[in-house]
N, C-alpha and C positions, 0 to 999 in steps of 0.2 A: 145597488140593485144586481150588479154583474154577481158579485159574491153571493149575494142570497139564491139567485138562480142556480149557480153551480151547486151549492150546499143541498139545494132542495132535489137535485138530481142525484146526488150521490146514493141515498138509499136505493132508488130503483136499479142504479147500474149494479151495487152489490148484490141485490136480489137477482139479477139474470145469470143463472147458472149455465155453463158451457154444455152443450150436448155431450153425450156419453159416447166415447169411440171404442168401437170393437177391435179385436186384436186376435192373431194366432201365434202361440207360442209351442216350443217344442223343449221337453225336458227329458232328454234319454228316450226312453221307449213310451213315453206319455207325450200326447197333445193335448193343449188347451185352447180352446176356440170360444171366446167371449163375443156378444153383438152389442148394439147399441140400446138395447130394451134392458140388459143387464143380466141377461140368460147366459149360462156357461154350458159348454159340453166339455168333458175330459175323456179322452179315449186311450187305452193302453193295448200293447200288442206283444207279441213275442220279441225276445231279445235278438233273434238272428231269424233270417228269412225262412220261410217254411212253405212247403207245397201245400200245407193244409191249415192256413193260418186261421187265428182265433182273435178277437177283439171284445173287450168291454167297454162300455161306453156310460158315463155318470152325466146327468143333466140335473143343473138346477137353476131356477129362476131367482130373480133378486126378490128380496122381501124377508123380514125376520121369521116368518112361518114356512116358507117356502121348502119342501121336502126334496129329497134327492131320489131320482129314479135310476134305474140301471136297465142296459139292454146288453145281450150277447149277439156276436155276429159270428157266422160262419160261411164259408163259400157254399154257393147254392148245392153244388154237386155233391158236397160233403154232408148234407143235412141227414141223409139215410132214415131213420125209424123216427125223425122228428123230435128226437129228445137228446138232452146231454147231461153231464153230471159234472158239478163243480167240486173240485177239492182243495181245500184250504188248509194249509200247515199239515197235510197229512189226514184231514178230517173232511168227511163228505159234508158239503153243504145241500145235498139233496139235488134231485134232477131239475132240469129246465125244459118243461113240457111245451108242447104247442109252438115249437119252431117253424116258421113260416117258409114258404117255398123260396124265398129269396134268401133265407138263412138267418133271419132275426127272430128274437124272442125275448121277453121282458123277463126279468130277475124278479123274485119276491121282495118283499120288504126286508125280511130277515136275511137273506141271501144279501141283499143290497147293504144293510147297516154292517154286518160281519167282514164283509170284504173291505168297505171304508174304513173301519176299525183297524183292520190288520195291515192295510197299505200304510198307515202312519209310521209303521216301522218296517221290520222284515216280514215279507209275505210271499209263500211259494203258492201259486195259483195254477191249479191243472184243470184243463177242460177235457173230459171224455166223451167222444162222439163217435158212435159205431166202433169201427176198427182203429181209430186213431185218438192219440193223446197229445195235447199240445199246451205249453205253458204260456200264462200271459206275466210278462216281466214286471217286477215291482220297481224298477230301476227309474226314477224320477217322479214316480207317483205322489210322494210326500210334498215334492217341489211344486207340482202343479196344484195339489190341494191348497198349499199356501196362497199360490199366486191367485186362485180363485176366491179365496177368504178376501184377500187383500183387495181385489177388483170390486167384490160385493160388499166392502167395508165391514166385514165380520171379524176381523182379528180382535182377539180377547173376549168376545162376546159369547154367551151359550149357544149361539147357533153357529159358532165357527165349526169346520170340518175339523181342522188339525191344531191351531193354537186356541183353545177354548179358554174363557175366562168369564168373569162375572160383570164386567163393564156393561152398562146399559145404556151406551150411546146408539143412536139411530144406524140402522144398517142401511145399505142402498135399497131405495124403494124401487119396484118395477116402474121403468121409463116407458113412456108411450112412443109408439114407433111414429116418424114424421109422417104427415098427410102429404101426398104429393099429387097434386093435379095432372091429369093426362087427357089430351085433346084427341077426340075422335078423329081419323083422317079418312074421308069417305071415298076419296079417289085413290084407289089403290092400284092404278095401272102405271107400272114402271116403265122407264125409257132406257135402252141400252145404246151406249156411245162406243164406236169401234174404232181402231186405229186407222188412219187414213181420212177419216170423216174431219172436216173443217171443225166442226165444234168439239170434238173430241180432242183435239190439238188443244184448242182455245181453253177447255175446262182442266185437261192436263196441266197445261202451265200455270192455271192458277192454284191448283193443288199442290203442285211441287213448290211453287212460291209460298205457299202456307205452311209448309213443311219445315221443319229446322234443316238449315242447310249444312250444319256441321255434322260430319258423319260419326262423331263420337258422342253426340247429344243423345240424351235417353230416348227420345220419341224419333229418332231418324228413321226413315222408311227407305231400306234399300232399294226395294224392287219399285218403287214409285219413281224412282230416279234412272231405271234402266229402260232402255228402247227394245231390249232383245227379249222381252217376257213373250212367251208366245200365247199366253191366255189372258194377256192384259185387256181390261175393257172396263168402262166407266157405267155404273148403273145408277139410274137417278130415281129416287123414290119421292113421290109429291107428298107435301106438307100442308100445313094450314098457312094463311096469310101471304100467300104466293112464295114461299120458301120450298127448298127441295133438299133432299139429303143425298150427297154423292158418295158413291162407294167405290173403291179400288183396291188393288193389292198393295200392301203394306211391306209385309216380310213372308217369305215363304220358307218352309223349314222342312225337315225329313219326315215329320209326322204331324205337323201343325202348322198355322198360320196366322196372321193377323191381317185386318183390312184396314185400309184409311178411310175414315169418314169425316165429312165437312159438310156444314149447312151452308148453302148458297142461296143468293136471292134468285127470283124467278128468272131474269134476263141472263143468268149464269155469269154474271160479269163481277161478282163480289163474293169473298169468302166470309162468312158472319160469325161462324163458330167452327172450330176443330176439336174433335174429339180426342181423348188421351187414346193411346195406343194399347187398348183393352179388349176389343171386340173383333169379333170375326163373322158375324152374320146380323143381318137384319130381319124382323119378324113381324108381320101383321097378325094380329088377334082376331080371329074370324068373328068373334061375338061382339066384341066392343069397338073394333075396327081401330085400335090405338097402335101406334108404329114404336116397337122397342129395338134397340141393338143389343146385342148380347155377345159376350164373349166367354169360352169355355176351352180351358187348357189344362193338357196334362205335364207333369213335371219331368216323365220320363218315357220312353218308348213303350213302357210295359202297360201304360194307363192305369196303373193302382193307384195314382193321388193326381186330384183335380184341383183348379180353382175356377171362380167364373164371377161375372158381374152383369148386371143389367141397367141400362138407362132408357127413360121414355121421354117422347116429345110432350112439352107441357104447353105448346102453343107459341112459345118464344125461343126455347132452347132445350137440348137434351140434359137430363138431371137424373143423376144415379138413383135407382131405387132398390138394388139388391147387390150384395157381395157376399160369396160363401167361399169354402173350401171343404176338401174331403178328408183332411188329416194327412198323417203320415203315409209314405209309400211303402206298404206292407203286405204286398202281393194279392190285395182283392181288387179285381177287375171294376175299374170306376170308384174304387175307394171302398172302405169298410162301411161308411156311413152317409153316403152319397154327399148331399151339399149342407154342410153345417153353416149357419150365417154368422158373418162379422157384422153385417148391416142389413137391416130389415126396414121396411116401410110400408104404409097402407097408401094403396092407389086409388083415388077417386077420378072416375071418368065423367069428363064434361062434354 
């Protein structure tokens, strides 16, 4: 009987496919960012730092018949007459009209196709906008395209970007974003605990104990264990089922910081969940009353490349709902393309 049961379960185990994992990779002057639904974004930039940077973004979702779309990004202050011209290998690909005030514009299907074709080899791409002219590097583009094809399982198929073939195996189908329940928190009144208060000392001791005590560990919070932090306080956010979220300083830096987040019981006597060191503020949604913790971090002081993530309270724990990156650090304040996702989800408010 035991052998029969084991064999009967094998087909179901084999059919359970692991969830798709998004990623970000950099290939010289090109960034490739793919998410858990199978959608990929590939962004190219100038080879060297420029005061007037440009970027071209190609986007493709999973699926055999999914097309590639492309956009151009300029600095908002460089938009000028809201048009630009693309020169490919010395030949004009025509203008890019209707550039928005934030510096973005869609490329035509013809411009998209010709750029992709040229980037398989050597491509000289110039963008002329007003009095400025800037090149988009081709270095790394072919490698990024190859990785995109591999991730979307297109290699050697007719829909591949760079290694096309006649194989008819199935390519990656669009994956459904996971559905995540979020529970409304009706009581939004927070509590501030300050140094010198008996309750502050007790909760701080709990938080310190819950943090890793090895200073070399990945999630060690230096400021949490220091007593001379002038602005240290603990904020308590009410949750559901008698739980509270505690927030205090984790690490302070020259231009950014992280906070320490932990879920406690209502008596403030026990830590029940410690969040990863990826967040720096909590946020109530005024419409749905759900509580999120969010992290937004820049890779350098200039603020031209960012990463971020979010998690939501589901009634029992905080669970990841989003991760994103802006791509390479290339002179665009906030990043050329805002947040390009590596993980997305659908939130169901209960």
